[in-house]
N, C-alpha and C positions, 0 to 999 in steps of 0.2 A: 376482509379480515381487519381487525384492530390489532396493530402490531407495535410493541414497544421496542425501540432500538437503543442500545447503549454502546457507545464507542468513545475512544479518546478523541477530543475535538481538535486534534493537531494535524500537522502536515504529513504524519506517518501513514503508511499504507493502510493500516486497519481503520484509521479515521476516515480516510478518503473512500475506501470501499464501503464502509458502513453508511456514510453520507450518501454516496451515489446509489447504493441499494435502496435506501429509504425514498429517494427522489423517484427512482424507477417504479417502485411499488406504488407510490402515491399516484403516479401518472397512469397506472393500471387500475385505479379506483379503490385501492386499499387506504385505510386510515393509518397513518404512521405517526408515532409519538417518540421523539428523540428525548432521552433522559440522560443528562450529563451535566458537568459543572460549568460548561461554556458551550456556546453555539458552535457546532462543527464548522471547520473552515470552508468546506465545499457546500455548505447549506446557505446559499446566498439569499434565498427568499422563502417565506412561509406562505401557505395557502390553506384552504379548507381541509385538505387532505394531509397536510404536514404541520405538526405542532412541535414546539420545543418547550421542555420543562426543565428548568434549572435546578440542580441540586445545590441547595444553600448550605454553606459550611459555617457553623457557629463555633466561636472560640470558647473553649472550656479551660479554665485555669489549671485543671488537673492534668490535661493532656499536653504533652510536649508537641505532638503532631495531631492535626485534625483527623478524626476517624472517617475518612471519605467513604470507605466500603460500607460502613453502617448507615451513613447519611444517604448513600445511594440506594441501599436496600429499602430504607424507609420511604424514599421518594418513589421507588418502583411500586411499593404497595399502594401508596396514595393514588398514583396514576392508574394502576390496574383496577382499582375500585371505582374511581371517578369516571374513567373512560371505557370501562368494561373491556379491557384488553383480552385478546384471545391467547396471546403468547408473548414471551419476551425473547428477543434475539440479541445476545450480547457478543461483542467483538473483542477478542483478547481474553484469555482465561483468567488472568490475575489483574485486578481483583473482581472483575465483572461477573464471572461465573459464580463466584462465592456470594456476591451480593444478590444475584438472581436466585440462588439456592435459598438464601435467607428470606427473600421476599416470598418465594413459593411456600416456604414453611410457615411464615406468618399468616399467609392467606388460607392455609389448609383447612382451618375449621369451617370456612364458608364456601370455598371453591378451590379448584386446582388450576394453577397457572403454569403451563409447560415452559421450559427454558431451553432455548437452542444456543449453543456456544459455537462460534466460528474461530478457529485457530489461525493465526496469521504469521507466526514464525518466531519472533523473539520471545513470545510468551512461552514457547517450548524450548527453543535452542539456547536461549540465554537464561531467562528467569526460571523456567521449569526445570532445567537441568542442574541448577544450583541446588545442592543437596538440602539446603535449609528450606527451600521453597517446594521441593519435589512432592512431599506428602500432600500439601494443601492444593497444589496444582492438579495432582492426580485425583484428589477428592472432588474438586470442582468439575473436572471433565466427566468423571464417573457418575456424578449426581445430576448431570445435565440430561434432559429428555432426548436431546439430539445433539450430535457433534459433527461439524463439517471442517474440512481443511482446504486450503486454497491451492494445494498441489499434491501430487502423489508422493513427491519427495517429503513434504511435511507430514503427510499421513504416516509414511513409513518411519520417519524420525520419531513421531509421537508414539507409535506402537512399540518401537525399540526402547524408548526412554521410559515409558510408563506401563508397558505391557497391556495396552488397551487396543481392542480390535474393531469395535463398532464405530467406524468413522467413515463418512461419505466425503468424496472429493467434489467440490464445486469451485470451478476456477473463477478468478477475477474477470472483469469484463470491461468493455468500452462501448460507448454509444458512437457509432460511426459519423453521425451528423455533428456531434460535439467535437470528436477527435478526428480532425482532418486538417490537411495542410491549408493554411490561410495566409494570404498575402498581407504583409505588414511592412511596406517599404521603409517607413519611418524608423521602426525598431531595428530592421536589418541594417540600415545605414548607421544607426547609433552603435550597433554591436560590431559591424564590419565596415568601418569608414573607408578602408583602402582595398576593399574586395577580398579580404582574408576569408579563408574557409573557417567555418565555425564548428568547433567541437563543444558539446554540451554535456553537463553532468547534473543530475537532479537527485538530491537525497537530503537526509537530516545530518549529514557530516559526522556521523558517529564513526569510531575507529573501524568498525566492521565494513564500512563503505570504502576504505582505503583511498581517500580522495587525493592523497599525496601522489598516488600512482597516476592520476589524471594529469597532474603537473609534469611528471616524468614523461608521460606519453607526448604531451604537447612539446616539450623540449626536444624530443627525438623528431617529431613530425616537422617542426620548424626548420630543421636542417635542410629540408628539401621543398617544403611547401609553405607559403605564407598562411599562417593559421592563428586563431585565437581560441581561448577556452572560456566558456560561459558557465559559471558555477551557480546553479539555482538551488537555494536553500540556505540553511545555517545550522551551526552546531559546534560541538567541542573541538573538532579538528580543523576548523577554519584557519586558526592562527598558524597551524603547522603548514597548511597549503600556501598561505601568504608568505611565510618565511622561506619556503622552498622556491617559490616563484621569484622572490627577491634575490635569493642566492644564485639562481640561474640567470638573473638579469632580464627576466621576461614578465615582471610583475605588471607592466602596462598592458600586457596581452592576456592576463588572467583576470577576468571580470567577475566580481562577486555581486550578484543582483539581489541577494537575500531571498526570503520566502515570497513566492509569487502565487496569487490566487488563480491566474490565467496561464497555466503551464503550456497550453497549446500555442500561445504566442511565441514562446521561446523555442519550442520544438519545431514550429513552422519556419523559424529562422535558421535552424541548425542543419548541418550537413551530416554529422555522425553523433550518436549518443555513446558516451563512455560509461561503462558500469563494471569496474574492476573489483567488485566486492569480494570480501572473504567468504560470504555466504548470502544467498537470497532464497527465501522460501518460495517466491514466485517471480518477482521482477516486474512490478507494476509499471515502473517508468519505461522499461523496455517495451512493454505492450503499447503504452501510450505513444512512444516514439514510432513504433512500427505503423500504428494507425495513421500517423502524420507523415508517413513515407520517409522516415529517417532510419537508415541502417544502424545496427547496434554492434558494438565491439565490447565484449564482456568476458568475465571469468566463466569458465566451464564448471560451475558449482551449483549446488542446491537444485531449486526448481527451474533455473534459467533454461536448461535444455528442453523443458516442456513449453517454453514460450518462444525462444529464439532457435531457429533451425540453422545449425552451423553450415556455412557455405551456401546458404539459400536466402535467408533474410538478415543475416549478420554473421559475425565470426565469434566463436567461443574459444578462448585461449586458456592456457594453464594459469592458475592463480599466481599473481606476482610477476608474470612474464611480460614486463612492460615493453621489452624490445619487440617481441612478436606482436603485441597489441598495436604498437606504433606502426609496424610494417603492414598490418592489416588495414589500419586507418589510411595509410598512404596508398595502398592498393585500391581502396574505394575512391579516394580523392583524385587519383591519377588515371583511372580507367573508367571513362564515362559510361560505357555500355554496361559494365559490371555494376556500377553504382545504381543506374536507373533500373536494372533488373532486380537488384536487392530491394530498392525502395518500393517497386511495384509489388513484388511478392510479399513484402512485409505487410503492406496494407491488406492484401488479399487474405493472408493468413489471419490477421487480426480480426477481420470481418467474418471469415468462415468459421473460426473456432471460438471467438470470444465476444461475439456480438451480444448486446443486451437481450435481443429477441431469443437467443439460444440459452443464455445463462439465467436470466431472471425467472423464466418458467420453472427452472430446476429448483430454485428457492421456494417458489409457490408450491410446487409438488412436495417438497420436503416438509414445509409447514403442514400441509394436509396430512402427510404421513405421521408426523409427530402428534397432531391433534387427534388422530384416530387410534393412537396407542393407549393402552391402559396406564393410569398414573403410576409413577415410581413409588415404591413403598419405602 
């Protein structure tokens, strides 16, 4: 198949999944064309089966803001015609599903180009639920030829918010050969110079991630165990976490390493992943941590219970209960047999349920299903 993929080229979950999906499809012999305003962060190399097409943004004096959705739709049409695309797969409803719809309509006089939309979370829980965006988000979803969600939680939330029923769940995935614990003594020595236990958090530091809770948890844990906190990523709440660490007098043990292209290196150095989010539609960083044999301590919210098995591969706690989260971290760090059991079972679950060999064929089958359907009128 010739597949066009559009995703945000950032470190967020939708961009990561879109990039990794394209790479896996290309490895299986499909032709994949990424269409976006920048090269996706996980797309480290191109080859004969993977091409990138940049959406160029021209400045018009009339417009205060550049009309990206229109430029994207135009580029989609160009690539669909020149590369003979079989379908478009867009990640994130707004504005990508709308751009896909426009591209399909522009192509209609000569051909029909199906559009598949994958919902990732904040396009529904934050943007879509905003009353001002709800009608256009609902329209984009309903006008897609196929719609998938990354968890049953997100499917149910979408159905509740938009009264839409025809959604298939296809989970996020990991490649076990890419996501496995790898020894990196130099990095470990850098992060843990005195043998401290390492807690790690990975996100875009938006308020919904509650990264200040990670600092609170570290402050509790350090009362009994030597530990440091490694913060991977960047975003608006970084200054809040820095301020809190300084207030507690532990700022030397809260390490901000910024956005990192090789997250496996930091997960491999970690002892526990902290994910105290207000909501998670899936929890991709939790899955990646489990694949690297890192137990997870997280909030019991959203789609996380579909990824982390409480008391088996990690601990799920009430939202905002940093005391309990800290106690669960200490339990893992001070009971070696428990820790190793969690680590082992975490990787086993990641491989058994979220292996690329299980998930990617589901996408291929879904594409075939969409291509066999009659065109939407």
